[in-house]
N, C-alpha and C positions, 0 to 999 in steps of 0.2 A: 752760770760757768756749769760745764759739762764734768761729771764725774765718771769713774771708771764704771759704774753700774749703768749710767746713761749710755755710755759707749756700747756698752754689751746689750742693751735692751734695742737700740737702734740697729745694732748689726743682726740680732736675732730676728727681728722684724724683717729686715731686707732679705735675711737667709731663708726664713720661712716662704717669703713671696717667691725667691728664685727657684727654691725647691719645687713649688707648685707649677711654676713657668717651665721649668725643665721637663716635667711630666707631659705637658701640653706640647713642647717642643717634640719630644720623641715620638708623639703619637701623630702629630701634623707632618714631621718628616719621614712618616709611614718607615719607622726603623724595622729591620729584619734582622734578628740577632744581636748579641750582646757586646759586639766589638767597639761601638760608639761610647759604651760606658767607661772605657777607658781615659777619654777625653772630657769626661764630666767634672772631675776636680778642677779642671782650669777654669770653670764656671765660677768658682768660688771667689775668684778675684774681683768678680762685679759686685757682690754686696759688701766686700772690704772697702773697695774704692767708692762705693755709693754712700758708705758710712761716713768716709772721710770727706767725701764731696758735700753731705749733709751738713756736718759740722762746719765746714768752712762756709758754705752758703747762710749759715745761721748767724755766723759772724758778720758777715756782709749785709744779710737782709733779716735783722732780727725781728720787725714789724711786719714782715711781708711774707707771710705762710704761703699765699697763693704762687708768689713768684719761687719761693724755694721747691714747692711741689712740682711746677711744671718745669724747672731746669733739671731737678732731679731726675724726674720721668723720662725727660729725653735723653738724659746721659745714660741712664739705666737701658733705655731702648736701644741706643746705638752700642754699649758694651756688649749686650747679649746679641746684637747682629754681627758684631766682629767674631763673637765665639762661634755662631752659628756658620759662619763663612769658612771659619778654620776647620771645625768639627767635621762639616759635611763637604768641604771642599766645593762650596757653590759660589754663585755670583751674589752681589749686594743686592740685586732688585729681586732675588728669590729668597735671600736670608731675612731682608727687612720686612716683607709682608708676612713672612712665617712668625717673626718675633711678634709682629702687631696682632695677628690673629691668636696667637699664644697668650698675648697679654689681656685680650678680650675674656678669654677663657678663665685666665687667673683672677681678674676682676669679679667675673660670675661666680667662682667657687669660694672666694672670700665673702661675698654677699651670701651666699647660702649657709657658710658655715656661721655666720653672724645671725642668721635667722634661728638657728638650733639654740643660741644662748639668750634670745630675746626675753623670755619668760622667766629667765633665772634672777633670782633675787640676791645671788652671791657674787662676789668678785672672782673673775674667772682668771686663774693663773695663765701666765704666758705661754707656758709649756704645754697646757692643756688646749689653749685656742690654737697653737701652732699646730699640735697633733690633728686636731679636728680639722682645721683648714687643709692639710695633706691628706687627710683621709678622704675629705669630700673631693679633693683635686684628682685622687686616685681612682674613685669610684667614677666619677665623670670621664676621665681619661680613658678608663677602661671601656664605658660605653662608647665614646668616640671611636676608638680603635675598632669595636666591633662592628659600628657602622662604616668603616673604610672612609671616615673622613679625610684623612690624610690623602687617599688617591684622589678623591674628588677635589681638594684644595689644589693639589699639584696639576691636575688637569686645568683648572682655572688659571694657574699661573704659566701654564705652557705657552703655546706660540700662537695661540688664535686671538689674544689681544696683545695690546703693547703693555709689557712689562712694567714700564714705568707708571702708565696709567692705573694698572693693576695694583701696584705697590701703593700708590697714593690712596685709591680706594680703601685698602685695607688701613691704611694710617688714618684715614677719616673715621673707620668704624672704632678703631683704638683711642682715637681722641674722645669721642663721643661717649665711650664707656668711662673714660677717665674723668670726663665733665659730669657725668651722673655720680661719680664717687664723690668729687668734690662738693656736689650738691648736698651730700650727706650732712655736712655741717650745719645746714640751715632747716633740717628736717626736725619737726617734734618727735619725741620718744614715742608717742601714740600712732604715729604714721610711718615708723620705720620699716615695719612689716611690709606695708604696702610698696613702700620706696624699693625694699630688696627683691620684692617679687618682681617689680617692673624692670630692675635691673637684669634679672634672671630672664623675663620674657625678652627683653632686648637682645641679650646674648643668643637666646635660642632662635629669634628671628634671624639674626646676623648669620648664624650658621646654617639656617633654612635658605637664606639668600645664596649662600656660597655654594650650597650643594644643588639648589635649583638652576643657578647659572652654569654650573659645570654640567648637569645633566643635558640642559639646552646645548651647550658646545658640544657635548659628545655627542647629540643626536645629529647635529649639524655635520660634525666630521664623518659620522658614518654615512650620512647621506651623500656627503661629497666622495667619500669612498666608493659608494654605490655607482654614482655617475662616473666615476672614474674608470671602475671595471666596465660598466656599459659601453663607454666611449672606446675604451682599449679593444673590447669584442668587436665593435663595429667596424674599427680600424683593421683589425685583423681579418675580418670578414671580408672586407673591402679589399684587401691585400691577396686574400686566397682566391677570391672572384678574379682579380687582375691576374693572377698567376693561371688561373685555368685558362683565361682567355688568350694568355701568351702560349700555352701549351696547344692549345687549338690552332693557334696561327701559326706556330712553330711546326707543328704536323702536316698542316695543309701544304705550308711552303716546301717543306722537306718531300712531300709525296710529289709535287709538280716537279722538283728537281731530279728526283730518282726516275720520274716516268720519261723525261727526256735525256736519260742518261746513255742508253744505248745509240740513239741517234747522234748526240752531241760527240760520243766517243769515236764513232765512225769517222767523223768529220774532223778528228784531230783537236777538238776543243776540250780536251779532259783537264788539262790544267786550270783553264777557265771556270770549268764547273766545280772543281775541288775548292778554288779561291771562293766561289760564290757560297758553298756549303761551310766554309770555314768563317765567312762574315756572317752568315746567318747564326751559326752556333754562337759565335761570340756576341752578337747583339742580344740574342736569347738570355745568354747567361749575365750579361750587363744589366739588362731589364729585371729578371728575376732577382739578382743578386742586391739590385737596389731596394727592392721591396723588403728582402729578408735583413738587410742593413738597417733599414728605418726602424723597424721592429726591435731589432737588437739594440739600438742607439737609445730607443726610449725605455728599454729595460734597465739602463744604466742611470736613469733619472729616480732617485730614491725619494726624493721630497714629493709628498702628494699633491701639495697644491701646485707645484710648478709641472708636475707630470699631467695634472687633469686639464692645465691650460693649454699645454703643447699639444695634448690629443685633440682638444676641441678646436685649436687655431690649424692644426694639420688638416682635419676633416673640412673645416671651412675653405681652406685655400684649395683642397683637392676638387671640392665642388666647382671652384671657380676657374677650374683648368691651370691652376698655378702649380709649378714645379718648386717644392719645399725640401730643401737639402737640410738634415739635421746630422750633427755630429757630436757625439758624446763620447770620447775615449775611455775615460774613467768613471767610476762610478760617483755620482753627486749625491751625497748624503745629508749634507749640511751647507748652510750659508750665513755669513756673519751678520746679518740681519733678520727683521721679521719676515718668515717665509711668505705671508700673506702680501706685505710691501714689496718684496722681490718678485711675486708673481704679477703685482698690479704694474711694476716697471716693466717685466718682460711683456706684458699685454699691450702696454703702450707702445712699446718699440714694434713689435709685430705688426699691430695693426696700422702703424703708419709706414711700415716696409711694404705690407701688403697692397695698401692704397697706392702708394707710389710705384709699385712694381707692375700694376695693372696698367698704367699708361705705355709700358713698353711694349716691343713686338713679342717677346718671348719672356714673359713674366717669371719670375723666380725669387726666392727668398732663402737665405741661408743663414741657420742658427748654428753656433758652435758655443758649448758649455765645455768649459775645461777647468777641472778642481785639482789642485796639486798644492801640497804643503801650506795648508792654511787659507788658500786663496781660491776663489771662485770667479772665473772669467767669462763674461758673456759678450758676443760678438754677432751681432745681427746686420747682414748684407742684403742690399736690393739693387737693380738697376734703376737708373733715374736719368731721363734725358734732359729735363730741364736744366735751370739754373738755380742756385742756392745761394743766399746770403747769411753765412753762419752767425752773423750778429743779429738777426732777425727772428731766426726760428724759436728762439726761446722766450720771445716776446708774447705775452698773454694775448690771444686772438688774431695773432699774425697766422697765416696760412697762405700757400699758393694756390688753395683751392676756392679761396674768396672768402666772403664776409661769414661768420658764425662758425668758423673752424678754427684750428690751431690751438687746441685746449690741451692736447696731450702732453708735448714735451714741457711746457710750464708745470703742469701738474707732476710729470715725472722728477723735475726737479725739486718742486717742494717736497716730494718723499723722499728724495736723497739728501736734504738738508738736514735731516735728523739723524743722519749716519756718517760721521766724519771719516769712518773707515773704508768708505765707498769712493770711487773714482771713476769719471764718466768722461768720454772723449768722443769726438766726431769728425769724420772725414770724409770727403768727396772728390773723387779723381776717377778719371777714365771712365765717366758714366756710372759709376759704382758708388753707392751711398752707404756709409758703414757707421754703426753705433757701438760703441764699446763700454762695458760696465765692469768694474773690478772691485770684489768686495773682499777685504781682508777680515778673517776671523777675530774677532776681539777677545782678550784675555778673560 
């Protein structure tokens, strides 16, 4: 039967653990300033509810301490995740791994504080143990803050990997640490020091893995950015060379027309000459304007992965003598799915469009990106003179090119299967094949 003193002891234990957890949460979330402290008192609801839950679980499972511990740990994990979502106004798949990583450090700090009391022959008061745990947590949290662990952690939680897979990875780390903590019950007192040291080494290795993976991801992104800059410079250089050629051609034609001005004027053909000059001038403006317009449209694509892909595809189509029309009227800064997956979808559609367009007499591909009111719409059009069976183009291995092709669109569908907020459509009319993709931003 629980007494009031027992309730207080359980609550104090949960409160100390939550206080240490909160320290690590503030470090991992990379807090700048004290404004978030105003929301800290709401976290007190978690140890209070955990205490009531612990008492209730004891009533239902009095002889199953492992079951009680697992259920209680899961409940605390979810309650703290809800608090992080509310406090930092972030999504579940960012809050959940953050709490898991903080839980790993909280277990490690608890083990380190236990090491300090291993050689003591006296009964350690609860207040002293709690104060020691908080002191260890404060020192280790300050060290993590100085090492900018929060910045590396959130880089790993960014859009380079699937957020759900990353969240499951950190949940596995938390489960491993909790499993080590449960094993403490079967450790002989003489081996507790080595056990606690092993737990600390595990926590250090986990933190090292996070930093290492983040650094690798950062290096990859920097390399992609450099390739993006190089590709953009090459495209601009190609545009400048094309503009120079247009200017030379314009000057040459203009001189020829002016050279015959006097003769043509005497014969009463001045109106025809003026018309020819106007047509030449309009054609020059149109060709130069198209070059400048493409560069401007690319500048509106603010997602690095998508811009890099467009740069490479535009260059490849230009080498094949294909006319690529790009239209991005408004800045595209985000998309309601993983940018890498969106880039993969765009790449599949562009490859298919370019391959089909080359079979026409005048090959062209038109790409339209429209971002408005939380929705990103993509439209890829190309000419196609053959026949299309809409029911077969999505079948694995089917292709109008023959055996061994047709792997693009089924893969495109598999990517979109993970995004219920994405809708796709396919139309073919008047010799023009059109693929559309609309992605709504998730809440």
